[in-house]
C-alpha beads as a LAMMPS data file, in Angstrom:
LAMMPS data file: protein, C-alpha beads

218 atoms
217 bonds

1 atom types
1 bond types

-500.0 500.0 xlo xhi
-500.0 500.0 ylo yhi
-500.0 500.0 zlo zhi

Masses

1 110.0

Atoms # bond

1 1 1 55.133 -226.283 -323.729
2 1 1 58.337 -227.643 -325.356
3 1 1 57.788 -230.393 -328.300
4 1 1 57.071 -233.684 -327.739
5 1 1 56.869 -236.649 -330.045
6 1 1 53.189 -236.275 -331.062
7 1 1 52.591 -239.645 -332.331
8 1 1 54.536 -241.627 -329.005
9 1 1 52.432 -239.244 -326.871
10 1 1 49.126 -239.996 -328.512
11 1 1 49.657 -244.049 -328.530
12 1 1 50.713 -243.711 -325.087
13 1 1 47.245 -241.801 -324.172
14 1 1 45.527 -244.152 -325.824
15 1 1 47.072 -247.176 -323.761
16 1 1 46.826 -245.238 -320.777
17 1 1 43.017 -244.857 -321.230
18 1 1 41.923 -248.137 -322.250
19 1 1 43.801 -249.547 -319.112
20 1 1 41.765 -246.942 -317.193
21 1 1 38.602 -248.788 -318.518
22 1 1 39.026 -251.772 -315.922
23 1 1 35.094 -252.385 -315.620
24 1 1 34.495 -255.814 -317.378
25 1 1 31.344 -256.079 -319.839
26 1 1 31.990 -259.530 -320.546
27 1 1 28.911 -261.400 -321.173
28 1 1 26.881 -258.250 -322.252
29 1 1 24.966 -258.145 -325.590
30 1 1 26.750 -255.592 -327.433
31 1 1 24.290 -253.143 -329.388
32 1 1 26.984 -250.971 -330.686
33 1 1 30.727 -251.207 -331.524
34 1 1 31.678 -248.660 -328.914
35 1 1 30.256 -251.350 -326.474
36 1 1 32.254 -253.921 -328.109
37 1 1 35.415 -252.057 -328.300
38 1 1 34.959 -251.292 -323.954
39 1 1 34.793 -254.881 -323.666
40 1 1 37.837 -255.856 -325.535
41 1 1 39.892 -253.316 -323.828
42 1 1 38.553 -254.025 -320.430
43 1 1 40.045 -257.560 -320.494
44 1 1 43.370 -256.320 -321.113
45 1 1 44.934 -255.856 -317.655
46 1 1 48.568 -255.813 -318.700
47 1 1 50.508 -255.904 -321.804
48 1 1 54.449 -255.962 -322.541
49 1 1 56.113 -256.463 -326.063
50 1 1 58.473 -254.899 -328.397
51 1 1 57.370 -252.687 -331.434
52 1 1 58.419 -251.593 -334.919
53 1 1 57.116 -248.124 -335.926
54 1 1 56.629 -246.930 -339.273
55 1 1 55.664 -243.742 -340.157
56 1 1 54.389 -242.233 -343.591
57 1 1 53.839 -239.215 -344.972
58 1 1 50.220 -237.975 -346.462
59 1 1 51.220 -239.294 -349.811
60 1 1 51.983 -242.714 -348.133
61 1 1 55.768 -242.341 -348.530
62 1 1 57.928 -243.800 -345.970
63 1 1 59.648 -240.993 -343.873
64 1 1 60.802 -242.735 -340.674
65 1 1 61.355 -246.417 -339.034
66 1 1 61.816 -247.110 -335.446
67 1 1 61.484 -249.650 -332.751
68 1 1 61.308 -250.096 -329.035
69 1 1 59.379 -251.801 -326.301
70 1 1 56.454 -251.103 -324.484
71 1 1 55.005 -252.310 -320.660
72 1 1 51.440 -251.458 -319.432
73 1 1 49.566 -252.286 -316.130
74 1 1 46.516 -251.065 -314.642
75 1 1 45.450 -248.559 -313.411
76 1 1 47.102 -246.266 -316.117
77 1 1 50.904 -247.312 -315.549
78 1 1 52.797 -247.301 -318.866
79 1 1 56.668 -247.706 -319.744
80 1 1 57.111 -246.909 -323.704
81 1 1 60.878 -246.734 -324.451
82 1 1 61.935 -246.138 -328.212
83 1 1 65.586 -247.250 -329.094
84 1 1 65.605 -245.791 -332.645
85 1 1 65.888 -243.470 -334.417
86 1 1 66.080 -241.636 -331.009
87 1 1 66.414 -242.866 -327.494
88 1 1 63.428 -241.425 -325.669
89 1 1 61.686 -242.631 -322.686
90 1 1 58.089 -242.379 -321.698
91 1 1 57.122 -243.273 -318.266
92 1 1 54.016 -243.004 -316.206
93 1 1 53.066 -244.137 -312.803
94 1 1 49.613 -243.536 -312.997
95 1 1 49.723 -239.918 -311.635
96 1 1 52.814 -238.036 -313.369
97 1 1 54.186 -239.056 -316.315
98 1 1 57.989 -238.541 -317.318
99 1 1 59.166 -238.030 -321.051
100 1 1 63.046 -238.085 -321.125
101 1 1 64.981 -237.014 -324.198
102 1 1 68.785 -238.474 -323.488
103 1 1 70.222 -236.702 -326.381
104 1 1 68.590 -233.391 -325.371
105 1 1 69.422 -234.201 -321.660
106 1 1 65.925 -233.060 -320.834
107 1 1 62.867 -234.510 -318.625
108 1 1 59.251 -232.902 -319.441
109 1 1 56.749 -233.818 -316.206
110 1 1 53.011 -233.972 -317.106
111 1 1 49.943 -234.770 -315.013
112 1 1 48.700 -238.209 -316.563
113 1 1 45.079 -237.700 -316.750
114 1 1 45.866 -234.154 -318.441
115 1 1 47.393 -235.986 -321.554
116 1 1 43.761 -237.686 -322.607
117 1 1 42.234 -234.284 -323.320
118 1 1 41.063 -233.176 -326.648
119 1 1 41.743 -236.763 -327.818
120 1 1 39.406 -239.939 -328.982
121 1 1 41.380 -241.516 -326.395
122 1 1 39.153 -239.714 -323.518
123 1 1 36.178 -241.720 -324.585
124 1 1 37.839 -244.682 -323.272
125 1 1 37.839 -243.322 -319.866
126 1 1 34.531 -242.466 -319.330
127 1 1 30.923 -243.754 -319.489
128 1 1 29.451 -240.630 -320.217
129 1 1 26.983 -240.646 -323.137
130 1 1 27.874 -237.166 -324.210
131 1 1 31.836 -237.828 -324.736
132 1 1 30.979 -241.400 -326.302
133 1 1 28.727 -239.321 -328.792
134 1 1 31.779 -237.225 -329.745
135 1 1 33.365 -240.030 -331.530
136 1 1 32.468 -242.784 -333.944
137 1 1 33.657 -246.178 -333.308
138 1 1 33.503 -248.681 -336.373
139 1 1 34.432 -252.345 -336.104
140 1 1 36.799 -253.611 -338.889
141 1 1 37.822 -257.008 -340.004
142 1 1 40.743 -257.240 -337.302
143 1 1 39.604 -254.613 -334.825
144 1 1 38.121 -251.084 -334.677
145 1 1 38.716 -247.560 -336.129
146 1 1 37.790 -244.486 -333.908
147 1 1 37.477 -241.126 -335.765
148 1 1 36.131 -237.981 -334.258
149 1 1 32.929 -236.755 -335.390
150 1 1 32.447 -233.300 -337.412
151 1 1 33.168 -229.937 -335.344
152 1 1 35.256 -232.117 -332.518
153 1 1 38.699 -230.773 -331.856
154 1 1 41.144 -233.791 -331.663
155 1 1 45.015 -234.345 -331.704
156 1 1 44.062 -237.510 -333.782
157 1 1 42.244 -237.806 -336.876
158 1 1 42.020 -241.355 -336.848
159 1 1 43.062 -244.305 -334.390
160 1 1 43.103 -247.874 -335.666
161 1 1 43.440 -250.980 -333.131
162 1 1 43.981 -254.564 -334.275
163 1 1 43.640 -256.968 -331.715
164 1 1 45.565 -260.367 -331.848
165 1 1 44.205 -263.757 -331.373
166 1 1 44.213 -266.235 -328.485
167 1 1 44.340 -263.819 -325.867
168 1 1 47.555 -262.137 -327.237
169 1 1 46.821 -258.663 -326.692
170 1 1 47.259 -255.798 -329.194
171 1 1 48.647 -256.883 -332.753
172 1 1 48.966 -253.055 -333.901
173 1 1 48.126 -249.647 -333.819
174 1 1 47.813 -247.103 -336.804
175 1 1 47.333 -243.188 -335.513
176 1 1 46.845 -240.577 -338.046
177 1 1 47.057 -236.916 -337.309
178 1 1 45.612 -233.938 -338.968
179 1 1 48.523 -233.575 -341.478
180 1 1 47.952 -236.800 -342.983
181 1 1 50.930 -238.158 -341.475
182 1 1 50.435 -241.790 -340.081
183 1 1 52.364 -244.308 -337.731
184 1 1 51.942 -247.790 -337.488
185 1 1 53.317 -249.796 -334.549
186 1 1 53.418 -253.437 -334.712
187 1 1 54.096 -255.464 -331.632
188 1 1 55.896 -258.910 -331.293
189 1 1 56.923 -261.042 -328.437
190 1 1 53.716 -259.991 -326.388
191 1 1 53.027 -260.834 -322.796
192 1 1 49.251 -260.759 -321.449
193 1 1 47.799 -260.077 -318.209
194 1 1 51.130 -260.923 -316.258
195 1 1 51.708 -259.674 -312.991
196 1 1 54.540 -256.702 -313.980
197 1 1 56.483 -255.003 -311.001
198 1 1 55.471 -251.178 -309.963
199 1 1 59.239 -250.274 -310.198
200 1 1 58.987 -250.705 -313.774
201 1 1 56.594 -247.547 -313.944
202 1 1 58.655 -245.498 -311.855
203 1 1 61.354 -242.805 -313.002
204 1 1 64.299 -241.303 -311.202
205 1 1 65.376 -238.144 -312.886
206 1 1 68.987 -238.201 -313.708
207 1 1 71.497 -235.633 -312.343
208 1 1 72.372 -232.713 -314.487
209 1 1 69.180 -232.980 -316.765
210 1 1 67.006 -229.948 -317.890
211 1 1 63.632 -230.230 -315.823
212 1 1 60.573 -228.879 -317.752
213 1 1 57.956 -229.211 -314.890
214 1 1 54.185 -228.988 -316.490
215 1 1 52.349 -230.569 -313.870
216 1 1 51.960 -227.704 -311.348
217 1 1 49.012 -225.829 -311.117
218 1 1 46.981 -228.249 -313.655

Bonds

1 1 1 2
2 1 2 3
3 1 3 4
4 1 4 5
5 1 5 6
6 1 6 7
7 1 7 8
8 1 8 9
9 1 9 10
10 1 10 11
11 1 11 12
12 1 12 13
13 1 13 14
14 1 14 15
15 1 15 16
16 1 16 17
17 1 17 18
18 1 18 19
19 1 19 20
20 1 20 21
21 1 21 22
22 1 22 23
23 1 23 24
24 1 24 25
25 1 25 26
26 1 26 27
27 1 27 28
28 1 28 29
29 1 29 30
30 1 30 31
31 1 31 32
32 1 32 33
33 1 33 34
34 1 34 35
35 1 35 36
36 1 36 37
37 1 37 38
38 1 38 39
39 1 39 40
40 1 40 41
41 1 41 42
42 1 42 43
43 1 43 44
44 1 44 45
45 1 45 46
46 1 46 47
47 1 47 48
48 1 48 49
49 1 49 50
50 1 50 51
51 1 51 52
52 1 52 53
53 1 53 54
54 1 54 55
55 1 55 56
56 1 56 57
57 1 57 58
58 1 58 59
59 1 59 60
60 1 60 61
61 1 61 62
62 1 62 63
63 1 63 64
64 1 64 65
65 1 65 66
66 1 66 67
67 1 67 68
68 1 68 69
69 1 69 70
70 1 70 71
71 1 71 72
72 1 72 73
73 1 73 74
74 1 74 75
75 1 75 76
76 1 76 77
77 1 77 78
78 1 78 79
79 1 79 80
80 1 80 81
81 1 81 82
82 1 82 83
83 1 83 84
84 1 84 85
85 1 85 86
86 1 86 87
87 1 87 88
88 1 88 89
89 1 89 90
90 1 90 91
91 1 91 92
92 1 92 93
93 1 93 94
94 1 94 95
95 1 95 96
96 1 96 97
97 1 97 98
98 1 98 99
99 1 99 100
100 1 100 101
101 1 101 102
102 1 102 103
103 1 103 104
104 1 104 105
105 1 105 106
106 1 106 107
107 1 107 108
108 1 108 109
109 1 109 110
110 1 110 111
111 1 111 112
112 1 112 113
113 1 113 114
114 1 114 115
115 1 115 116
116 1 116 117
117 1 117 118
118 1 118 119
119 1 119 120
120 1 120 121
121 1 121 122
122 1 122 123
123 1 123 124
124 1 124 125
125 1 125 126
126 1 126 127
127 1 127 128
128 1 128 129
129 1 129 130
130 1 130 131
131 1 131 132
132 1 132 133
133 1 133 134
134 1 134 135
135 1 135 136
136 1 136 137
137 1 137 138
138 1 138 139
139 1 139 140
140 1 140 141
141 1 141 142
142 1 142 143
143 1 143 144
144 1 144 145
145 1 145 146
146 1 146 147
147 1 147 148
148 1 148 149
149 1 149 150
150 1 150 151
151 1 151 152
152 1 152 153
153 1 153 154
154 1 154 155
155 1 155 156
156 1 156 157
157 1 157 158
158 1 158 159
159 1 159 160
160 1 160 161
161 1 161 162
162 1 162 163
163 1 163 164
164 1 164 165
165 1 165 166
166 1 166 167
167 1 167 168
168 1 168 169
169 1 169 170
170 1 170 171
171 1 171 172
172 1 172 173
173 1 173 174
174 1 174 175
175 1 175 176
176 1 176 177
177 1 177 178
178 1 178 179
179 1 179 180
180 1 180 181
181 1 181 182
182 1 182 183
183 1 183 184
184 1 184 185
185 1 185 186
186 1 186 187
187 1 187 188
188 1 188 189
189 1 189 190
190 1 190 191
191 1 191 192
192 1 192 193
193 1 193 194
194 1 194 195
195 1 195 196
196 1 196 197
197 1 197 198
198 1 198 199
199 1 199 200
200 1 200 201
201 1 201 202
202 1 202 203
203 1 203 204
204 1 204 205
205 1 205 206
206 1 206 207
207 1 207 208
208 1 208 209
209 1 209 210
210 1 210 211
211 1 211 212
212 1 212 213
213 1 213 214
214 1 214 215
215 1 215 216
216 1 216 217
217 1 217 218
């Protein structure tokens, strides 16, 4: 597999998984932070915003800044466009996912459902207690922190989710990998639960680019 930017992929997997959790838990009494997180995500039907990305190394030193925009809509439709430092586009129509690197002139095609294996995001797509038991969900002052339990293999060591108030969706996400590197995405100009055209989540492969199709046989 050719390398795809892991942080963008991880966050996209989280968002696709959270939007896949469409069953509302409103009105229930929550006995755990996991149930409370499911209910919070279930109320987020669509989300569109600008983002600023800050990447720090394990010592907390800044190593990269970036910016872009994101659009999401149930079920599992994603458009994640990074404008800097690289021009990349990550689009999913719910079935197939396309990752386009304009500089490399390459498109990678993947099955959307396969992207959420072996990450804390998988628990957000399932009500299976065996899956939920693999991860620890803890409420924080502004949201939730998700970490894999000991012995669980995961691409992401920590996922912190901060929600905005007043029905304005996600405020920020922090993704930390096994090397200690972290990436924080801060959202602005958010539009929540507005109808988005499905064409926004379709991708036409440009002529002349290299195609790496990993969706076959999955």
